[in-house]
SEFIZA-3560 file (N, C-alpha, C; in Angstrom, 3 decimals):
REM SEFIZA-3560
<numar><xx>13.489</xx><yy>8.581</yy><zz>-47.394</zz><atom>N</atom></numar>
<numar><xx>14.543</xx><yy>8.865</yy><zz>-46.445</zz><atom>CA</atom></numar>
<numar><xx>14.656</xx><yy>7.673</yy><zz>-45.492</zz><atom>C</atom></numar>
<numar><xx>15.860</xx><yy>7.169</yy><zz>-45.331</zz><atom>N</atom></numar>
<numar><xx>16.126</xx><yy>6.052</yy><zz>-44.422</zz><atom>CA</atom></numar>
<numar><xx>16.475</xx><yy>6.609</yy><zz>-43.055</zz><atom>C</atom></numar>
<numar><xx>16.156</xx><yy>5.848</yy><zz>-42.019</zz><atom>N</atom></numar>
<numar><xx>16.466</xx><yy>6.310</yy><zz>-40.671</zz><atom>CA</atom></numar>
<numar><xx>16.848</xx><yy>5.148</yy><zz>-39.781</zz><atom>C</atom></numar>
<numar><xx>17.603</xx><yy>5.479</yy><zz>-38.741</zz><atom>N</atom></numar>
<numar><xx>17.903</xx><yy>4.527</yy><zz>-37.679</zz><atom>CA</atom></numar>
<numar><xx>17.684</xx><yy>5.264</yy><zz>-36.363</zz><atom>C</atom></numar>
<numar><xx>17.362</xx><yy>4.508</yy><zz>-35.348</zz><atom>N</atom></numar>
<numar><xx>17.235</xx><yy>5.065</yy><zz>-34.006</zz><atom>CA</atom></numar>
<numar><xx>18.259</xx><yy>4.360</yy><zz>-33.138</zz><atom>C</atom></numar>
<numar><xx>19.065</xx><yy>5.166</yy><zz>-32.448</zz><atom>N</atom></numar>
<numar><xx>20.118</xx><yy>4.622</yy><zz>-31.606</zz><atom>CA</atom></numar>
<numar><xx>20.023</xx><yy>5.212</yy><zz>-30.211</zz><atom>C</atom></numar>
<numar><xx>20.424</xx><yy>4.425</yy><zz>-29.241</zz><atom>N</atom></numar>
<numar><xx>20.545</xx><yy>4.882</yy><zz>-27.857</zz><atom>CA</atom></numar>
<numar><xx>22.040</xx><yy>4.997</yy><zz>-27.588</zz><atom>C</atom></numar>
<numar><xx>22.474</xx><yy>6.172</yy><zz>-27.174</zz><atom>N</atom></numar>
<numar><xx>23.902</xx><yy>6.444</yy><zz>-27.058</zz><atom>CA</atom></numar>
<numar><xx>24.246</xx><yy>6.889</yy><zz>-25.644</zz><atom>C</atom></numar>
<numar><xx>25.373</xx><yy>6.388</yy><zz>-25.165</zz><atom>N</atom></numar>
<numar><xx>25.921</xx><yy>6.817</yy><zz>-23.878</zz><atom>CA</atom></numar>
<numar><xx>27.435</xx><yy>6.913</yy><zz>-24.057</zz><atom>C</atom></numar>
<numar><xx>27.927</xx><yy>8.143</yy><zz>-24.211</zz><atom>N</atom></numar>
<numar><xx>29.357</xx><yy>8.381</yy><zz>-24.394</zz><atom>CA</atom></numar>
<numar><xx>29.824</xx><yy>9.239</yy><zz>-23.219</zz><atom>C</atom></numar>
<numar><xx>30.753</xx><yy>8.716</yy><zz>-22.449</zz><atom>N</atom></numar>
<numar><xx>31.261</xx><yy>9.447</yy><zz>-21.287</zz><atom>CA</atom></numar>
<numar><xx>32.111</xx><yy>10.637</yy><zz>-21.744</zz><atom>C</atom></numar>
<numar><xx>32.327</xx><yy>11.604</yy><zz>-20.855</zz><atom>N</atom></numar>
<numar><xx>33.194</xx><yy>12.732</yy><zz>-21.215</zz><atom>CA</atom></numar>
<numar><xx>34.601</xx><yy>12.274</yy><zz>-21.623</zz><atom>C</atom></numar>
<numar><xx>35.115</xx><yy>11.242</yy><zz>-20.971</zz><atom>N</atom></numar>
<numar><xx>36.450</xx><yy>10.731</yy><zz>-21.306</zz><atom>CA</atom></numar>
<numar><xx>36.471</xx><yy>10.133</yy><zz>-22.710</zz><atom>C</atom></numar>
<numar><xx>35.437</xx><yy>9.389</yy><zz>-23.058</zz><atom>N</atom></numar>
<numar><xx>35.344</xx><yy>8.832</yy><zz>-24.414</zz><atom>CA</atom></numar>
<numar><xx>35.182</xx><yy>9.946</yy><zz>-25.437</zz><atom>C</atom></numar>
<numar><xx>34.399</xx><yy>10.975</yy><zz>-25.084</zz><atom>N</atom></numar>
<numar><xx>34.172</xx><yy>12.081</yy><zz>-26.010</zz><atom>CA</atom></numar>
<numar><xx>35.475</xx><yy>12.813</yy><zz>-26.326</zz><atom>C</atom></numar>
<numar><xx>36.334</xx><yy>12.976</yy><zz>-25.326</zz><atom>N</atom></numar>
<numar><xx>37.622</xx><yy>13.647</yy><zz>-25.547</zz><atom>CA</atom></numar>
<numar><xx>38.425</xx><yy>12.894</yy><zz>-26.606</zz><atom>C</atom></numar>
<numar><xx>38.429</xx><yy>11.572</yy><zz>-26.558</zz><atom>N</atom></numar>
<numar><xx>39.128</xx><yy>10.772</yy><zz>-27.572</zz><atom>CA</atom></numar>
<numar><xx>38.550</xx><yy>11.035</yy><zz>-28.956</zz><atom>C</atom></numar>
<numar><xx>37.230</xx><yy>11.125</yy><zz>-29.033</zz><atom>N</atom></numar>
<numar><xx>36.585</xx><yy>11.406</yy><zz>-30.316</zz><atom>CA</atom></numar>
<numar><xx>36.924</xx><yy>12.817</yy><zz>-30.777</zz><atom>C</atom></numar>
<numar><xx>36.877</xx><yy>13.764</yy><zz>-29.853</zz><atom>N</atom></numar>
<numar><xx>37.133</xx><yy>15.166</yy><zz>-30.172</zz><atom>CA</atom></numar>
<numar><xx>38.577</xx><yy>15.373</yy><zz>-30.640</zz><atom>C</atom></numar>
<numar><xx>39.513</xx><yy>14.679</yy><zz>-30.008</zz><atom>N</atom></numar>
<numar><xx>40.924</xx><yy>14.814</yy><zz>-30.356</zz><atom>CA</atom></numar>
<numar><xx>41.296</xx><yy>14.041</yy><zz>-31.613</zz><atom>C</atom></numar>
<numar><xx>40.386</xx><yy>13.241</yy><zz>-32.115</zz><atom>N</atom></numar>
<numar><xx>40.653</xx><yy>12.484</yy><zz>-33.331</zz><atom>CA</atom></numar>
<numar><xx>41.294</xx><yy>11.132</yy><zz>-33.109</zz><atom>C</atom></numar>
<numar><xx>41.461</xx><yy>10.722</yy><zz>-31.848</zz><atom>N</atom></numar>
<numar><xx>41.993</xx><yy>9.392</yy><zz>-31.560</zz><atom>CA</atom></numar>
<numar><xx>41.047</xx><yy>8.347</yy><zz>-32.138</zz><atom>C</atom></numar>
<numar><xx>39.769</xx><yy>8.632</yy><zz>-32.021</zz><atom>N</atom></numar>
<numar><xx>38.725</xx><yy>7.818</yy><zz>-32.646</zz><atom>CA</atom></numar>
<numar><xx>37.833</xx><yy>8.796</yy><zz>-33.401</zz><atom>C</atom></numar>
<numar><xx>37.353</xx><yy>8.413</yy><zz>-34.556</zz><atom>N</atom></numar>
<numar><xx>36.529</xx><yy>9.336</yy><zz>-35.344</zz><atom>CA</atom></numar>
<numar><xx>35.104</xx><yy>8.852</yy><zz>-35.540</zz><atom>C</atom></numar>
<numar><xx>34.880</xx><yy>7.576</yy><zz>-35.392</zz><atom>N</atom></numar>
<numar><xx>33.553</xx><yy>7.009</yy><zz>-35.617</zz><atom>CA</atom></numar>
<numar><xx>32.948</xx><yy>6.473</yy><zz>-34.334</zz><atom>C</atom></numar>
<numar><xx>31.643</xx><yy>6.573</yy><zz>-34.264</zz><atom>N</atom></numar>
<numar><xx>30.876</xx><yy>5.952</yy><zz>-33.187</zz><atom>CA</atom></numar>
<numar><xx>30.313</xx><yy>4.655</yy><zz>-33.754</zz><atom>C</atom></numar>
<numar><xx>30.471</xx><yy>3.586</yy><zz>-33.011</zz><atom>N</atom></numar>
<numar><xx>29.904</xx><yy>2.294</yy><zz>-33.409</zz><atom>CA</atom></numar>
<numar><xx>28.921</xx><yy>1.878</yy><zz>-32.334</zz><atom>C</atom></numar>
<numar><xx>27.739</xx><yy>1.534</yy><zz>-32.780</zz><atom>N</atom></numar>
<numar><xx>26.694</xx><yy>1.143</yy><zz>-31.837</zz><atom>CA</atom></numar>
<numar><xx>25.697</xx><yy>0.221</yy><zz>-32.535</zz><atom>C</atom></numar>
<numar><xx>24.681</xx><yy>-0.182</yy><zz>-31.821</zz><atom>N</atom></numar>
<numar><xx>23.637</xx><yy>-1.015</yy><zz>-32.386</zz><atom>CA</atom></numar>
<numar><xx>22.337</xx><yy>-0.217</yy><zz>-32.392</zz><atom>C</atom></numar>
<numar><xx>21.705</xx><yy>-0.179</yy><zz>-33.545</zz><atom>N</atom></numar>
<numar><xx>20.414</xx><yy>0.509</yy><zz>-33.665</zz><atom>CA</atom></numar>
<numar><xx>19.355</xx><yy>-0.315</yy><zz>-32.927</zz><atom>C</atom></numar>
<numar><xx>18.246</xx><yy>0.313</yy><zz>-32.622</zz><atom>N</atom></numar>
<numar><xx>17.171</xx><yy>-0.391</yy><zz>-31.915</zz><atom>CA</atom></numar>
<numar><xx>16.645</xx><yy>-1.590</yy><zz>-32.684</zz><atom>C</atom></numar>
<numar><xx>16.779</xx><yy>-1.554</yy><zz>-34.020</zz><atom>N</atom></numar>
<numar><xx>16.291</xx><yy>-2.686</yy><zz>-34.814</zz><atom>CA</atom></numar>
<numar><xx>17.319</xx><yy>-3.808</yy><zz>-34.933</zz><atom>C</atom></numar>
<numar><xx>18.454</xx><yy>-3.673</yy><zz>-34.231</zz><atom>N</atom></numar>
<numar><xx>19.460</xx><yy>-4.730</yy><zz>-34.199</zz><atom>CA</atom></numar>
<numar><xx>20.612</xx><yy>-4.565</yy><zz>-35.177</zz><atom>C</atom></numar>
<numar><xx>20.505</xx><yy>-3.606</yy><zz>-36.090</zz><atom>N</atom></numar>
<numar><xx>21.595</xx><yy>-3.383</yy><zz>-37.054</zz><atom>CA</atom></numar>
<numar><xx>22.795</xx><yy>-2.749</yy><zz>-36.360</zz><atom>C</atom></numar>
<numar><xx>23.981</xx><yy>-3.200</yy><zz>-36.760</zz><atom>N</atom></numar>
<numar><xx>25.211</xx><yy>-2.577</yy><zz>-36.305</zz><atom>CA</atom></numar>
<numar><xx>25.456</xx><yy>-1.361</yy><zz>-37.184</zz><atom>C</atom></numar>
<numar><xx>25.715</xx><yy>-0.209</yy><zz>-36.558</zz><atom>N</atom></numar>
<numar><xx>25.893</xx><yy>1.021</yy><zz>-37.327</zz><atom>CA</atom></numar>
<numar><xx>27.173</xx><yy>1.729</yy><zz>-36.901</zz><atom>C</atom></numar>
<numar><xx>27.717</xx><yy>2.488</yy><zz>-37.847</zz><atom>N</atom></numar>
<numar><xx>28.898</xx><yy>3.300</yy><zz>-37.602</zz><atom>CA</atom></numar>
<numar><xx>28.667</xx><yy>4.642</yy><zz>-38.281</zz><atom>C</atom></numar>
<numar><xx>28.990</xx><yy>5.709</yy><zz>-37.574</zz><atom>N</atom></numar>
<numar><xx>28.804</xx><yy>7.038</yy><zz>-38.149</zz><atom>CA</atom></numar>
<numar><xx>29.826</xx><yy>7.988</yy><zz>-37.536</zz><atom>C</atom></numar>
<numar><xx>30.083</xx><yy>9.120</yy><zz>-38.210</zz><atom>N</atom></numar>
<numar><xx>31.079</xx><yy>10.072</yy><zz>-37.701</zz><atom>CA</atom></numar>
<numar><xx>30.636</xx><yy>10.693</yy><zz>-36.372</zz><atom>C</atom></numar>
<numar><xx>31.538</xx><yy>10.739</yy><zz>-35.427</zz><atom>N</atom></numar>
<numar><xx>31.239</xx><yy>11.309</yy><zz>-34.114</zz><atom>CA</atom></numar>
<numar><xx>30.850</xx><yy>12.776</yy><zz>-34.217</zz><atom>C</atom></numar>
<numar><xx>31.359</xx><yy>13.478</yy><zz>-35.208</zz><atom>N</atom></numar>
<numar><xx>31.110</xx><yy>14.921</yy><zz>-35.335</zz><atom>CA</atom></numar>
<numar><xx>29.621</xx><yy>15.253</yy><zz>-35.415</zz><atom>C</atom></numar>
<numar><xx>28.785</xx><yy>14.306</yy><zz>-35.870</zz><atom>N</atom></numar>
<numar><xx>27.355</xx><yy>14.625</yy><zz>-35.972</zz><atom>CA</atom></numar>
<numar><xx>26.698</xx><yy>14.743</yy><zz>-34.606</zz><atom>C</atom></numar>
<numar><xx>27.401</xx><yy>14.295</yy><zz>-33.557</zz><atom>N</atom></numar>
<numar><xx>26.863</xx><yy>14.376</yy><zz>-32.196</zz><atom>CA</atom></numar>
<numar><xx>27.349</xx><yy>15.612</yy><zz>-31.440</zz><atom>C</atom></numar>
<numar><xx>28.204</xx><yy>16.411</yy><zz>-32.033</zz><atom>N</atom></numar>
<numar><xx>28.850</xx><yy>17.544</yy><zz>-31.345</zz><atom>CA</atom></numar>
<numar><xx>27.866</xx><yy>18.451</yy><zz>-30.625</zz><atom>C</atom></numar>
<numar><xx>26.791</xx><yy>18.794</yy><zz>-31.256</zz><atom>N</atom></numar>
<numar><xx>25.853</xx><yy>19.748</yy><zz>-30.650</zz><atom>CA</atom></numar>
<numar><xx>25.092</xx><yy>19.169</yy><zz>-29.459</zz><atom>C</atom></numar>
<numar><xx>25.211</xx><yy>17.859</yy><zz>-29.239</zz><atom>N</atom></numar>
<numar><xx>24.509</xx><yy>17.216</yy><zz>-28.136</zz><atom>CA</atom></numar>
<numar><xx>25.410</xx><yy>16.950</yy><zz>-26.928</zz><atom>C</atom></numar>
<numar><xx>26.674</xx><yy>17.381</yy><zz>-27.023</zz><atom>N</atom></numar>
<numar><xx>27.614</xx><yy>17.152</yy><zz>-25.922</zz><atom>CA</atom></numar>
<numar><xx>27.281</xx><yy>18.048</yy><zz>-24.731</zz><atom>C</atom></numar>
<numar><xx>27.198</xx><yy>17.440</yy><zz>-23.544</zz><atom>N</atom></numar>
<numar><xx>26.984</xx><yy>18.152</yy><zz>-22.281</zz><atom>CA</atom></numar>
<numar><xx>28.089</xx><yy>17.746</yy><zz>-21.318</zz><atom>C</atom></numar>
<numar><xx>28.083</xx><yy>18.278</yy><zz>-20.112</zz><atom>N</atom></numar>
<numar><xx>29.115</xx><yy>17.957</yy><zz>-19.121</zz><atom>CA</atom></numar>
<numar><xx>29.233</xx><yy>16.466</yy><zz>-18.838</zz><atom>C</atom></numar>
<numar><xx>28.133</xx><yy>15.756</yy><zz>-18.940</zz><atom>N</atom></numar>
<numar><xx>28.164</xx><yy>14.310</yy><zz>-18.657</zz><atom>CA</atom></numar>
<numar><xx>28.365</xx><yy>13.480</yy><zz>-19.920</zz><atom>C</atom></numar>
<numar><xx>28.788</xx><yy>14.114</yy><zz>-21.013</zz><atom>N</atom></numar>
<numar><xx>29.031</xx><yy>13.395</yy><zz>-22.269</zz><atom>CA</atom></numar>
<numar><xx>27.851</xx><yy>13.525</yy><zz>-23.210</zz><atom>C</atom></numar>
<numar><xx>27.636</xx><yy>12.493</yy><zz>-23.987</zz><atom>N</atom></numar>
<numar><xx>26.498</xx><yy>12.451</yy><zz>-24.909</zz><atom>CA</atom></numar>
<numar><xx>25.638</xx><yy>11.265</yy><zz>-24.498</zz><atom>C</atom></numar>
<numar><xx>24.423</xx><yy>11.550</yy><zz>-24.115</zz><atom>N</atom></numar>
<numar><xx>23.510</xx><yy>10.489</yy><zz>-23.666</zz><atom>CA</atom></numar>
<numar><xx>22.126</xx><yy>10.757</yy><zz>-24.223</zz><atom>C</atom></numar>
<numar><xx>21.468</xx><yy>9.690</yy><zz>-24.628</zz><atom>N</atom></numar>
<numar><xx>20.101</xx><yy>9.827</yy><zz>-25.084</zz><atom>CA</atom></numar>
<numar><xx>19.788</xx><yy>8.962</yy><zz>-26.286</zz><atom>C</atom></numar>
<numar><xx>18.596</xx><yy>9.140</yy><zz>-26.786</zz><atom>N</atom></numar>
<numar><xx>18.120</xx><yy>8.428</yy><zz>-27.973</zz><atom>CA</atom></numar>
<numar><xx>18.081</xx><yy>9.418</yy><zz>-29.130</zz><atom>C</atom></numar>
<numar><xx>18.510</xx><yy>8.959</yy><zz>-30.292</zz><atom>N</atom></numar>
<numar><xx>18.623</xx><yy>9.834</yy><zz>-31.449</zz><atom>CA</atom></numar>
<numar><xx>18.078</xx><yy>9.157</yy><zz>-32.698</zz><atom>C</atom></numar>
<numar><xx>17.478</xx><yy>9.951</yy><zz>-33.569</zz><atom>N</atom></numar>
<numar><xx>17.054</xx><yy>9.488</yy><zz>-34.888</zz><atom>CA</atom></numar>
<numar><xx>18.044</xx><yy>10.084</yy><zz>-35.885</zz><atom>C</atom></numar>
<numar><xx>18.675</xx><yy>9.205</yy><zz>-36.663</zz><atom>N</atom></numar>
<numar><xx>19.625</xx><yy>9.643</yy><zz>-37.683</zz><atom>CA</atom></numar>
<numar><xx>19.010</xx><yy>9.351</yy><zz>-39.043</zz><atom>C</atom></numar>
<numar><xx>18.924</xx><yy>10.374</yy><zz>-39.868</zz><atom>N</atom></numar>
<numar><xx>18.341</xx><yy>10.244</yy><zz>-41.201</zz><atom>CA</atom></numar>
<numar><xx>19.424</xx><yy>10.212</yy><zz>-42.265</zz><atom>C</atom></numar>
<numar><xx>19.234</xx><yy>9.349</yy><zz>-43.255</zz><atom>N</atom></numar>
<numar><xx>20.159</xx><yy>9.181</yy><zz>-44.367</zz><atom>CA</atom></numar>
<numar><xx>19.405</xx><yy>9.335</yy><zz>-45.675</zz><atom>C</atom></numar>
<numar><xx>20.104</xx><yy>9.785</yy><zz>-46.711</zz><atom>N</atom></numar>
<numar><xx>19.462</xx><yy>9.871</yy><zz>-48.026</zz><atom>CA</atom></numar>
<numar><xx>19.483</xx><yy>8.490</yy><zz>-48.685</zz><atom>C</atom></numar>
<numar><xx>18.975</xx><yy>8.396</yy><zz>-49.879</zz><atom>N</atom></numar>
<numar><xx>18.854</xx><yy>7.109</yy><zz>-50.577</zz><atom>CA</atom></numar>
<numar><xx>20.204</xx><yy>6.446</yy><zz>-50.830</zz><atom>C</atom></numar>
<numar><xx>21.272</xx><yy>7.247</yy><zz>-50.923</zz><atom>N</atom></numar>
<numar><xx>22.598</xx><yy>6.669</yy><zz>-51.168</zz><atom>CA</atom></numar>
<numar><xx>23.331</xx><yy>6.352</yy><zz>-49.862</zz><atom>C</atom></numar>
<numar><xx>22.664</xx><yy>6.528</yy><zz>-48.723</zz><atom>N</atom></numar>
<numar><xx>23.257</xx><yy>6.184</yy><zz>-47.443</zz><atom>CA</atom></numar>
<numar><xx>24.080</xx><yy>7.277</yy><zz>-46.806</zz><atom>C</atom></numar>
<numar><xx>24.005</xx><yy>8.492</yy><zz>-47.334</zz><atom>N</atom></numar>
<numar><xx>24.761</xx><yy>9.604</yy><zz>-46.768</zz><atom>CA</atom></numar>
<numar><xx>23.945</xx><yy>10.303</yy><zz>-45.692</zz><atom>C</atom></numar>
<numar><xx>24.646</xx><yy>10.752</yy><zz>-44.665</zz><atom>N</atom></numar>
<numar><xx>24.019</xx><yy>11.431</yy><zz>-43.536</zz><atom>CA</atom></numar>
<numar><xx>23.232</xx><yy>12.646</yy><zz>-44.016</zz><atom>C</atom></numar>
<numar><xx>22.032</xx><yy>12.789</yy><zz>-43.466</zz><atom>N</atom></numar>
<numar><xx>21.182</xx><yy>13.931</yy><zz>-43.787</zz><atom>CA</atom></numar>
<numar><xx>20.959</xx><yy>14.807</yy><zz>-42.566</zz><atom>C</atom></numar>
<numar><xx>20.505</xx><yy>14.197</yy><zz>-41.442</zz><atom>N</atom></numar>
<numar><xx>20.268</xx><yy>14.974</yy><zz>-40.223</zz><atom>CA</atom></numar>
<numar><xx>20.174</xx><yy>14.045</yy><zz>-39.006</zz><atom>C</atom></numar>
<numar><xx>20.209</xx><yy>14.684</yy><zz>-37.832</zz><atom>N</atom></numar>
<numar><xx>20.077</xx><yy>13.939</yy><zz>-36.580</zz><atom>CA</atom></numar>
<numar><xx>19.207</xx><yy>14.757</yy><zz>-35.646</zz><atom>C</atom></numar>
<numar><xx>18.407</xx><yy>14.066</yy><zz>-34.855</zz><atom>N</atom></numar>
<numar><xx>17.598</xx><yy>14.750</yy><zz>-33.853</zz><atom>CA</atom></numar>
<numar><xx>17.518</xx><yy>13.908</yy><zz>-32.603</zz><atom>C</atom></numar>
<numar><xx>17.476</xx><yy>14.595</yy><zz>-31.474</zz><atom>N</atom></numar>
<numar><xx>17.302</xx><yy>13.897</yy><zz>-30.194</zz><atom>CA</atom></numar>
<numar><xx>15.831</xx><yy>13.545</yy><zz>-30.033</zz><atom>C</atom></numar>
<numar><xx>15.560</xx><yy>12.348</yy><zz>-29.575</zz><atom>N</atom></numar>
<numar><xx>14.162</xx><yy>11.925</yy><zz>-29.346</zz><atom>CA</atom></numar>
<numar><xx>13.753</xx><yy>12.185</yy><zz>-27.913</zz><atom>C</atom></numar>
//
């Protein structure tokens, strides 16, 4: 299982754009320096009043498809 660790800070205003479909992907840099892009929908359960903030481990299968996400 492949994994990346990302630190994310998405404001409520940015989240609304993602939620409304204006933007669908989150683009960020993993802690190991890789540029990553993934669907914003995988962060839905982590949304709070102040947006989405924190460190997350994202797991992918061998073919690079999303498997799971967890807050660290």
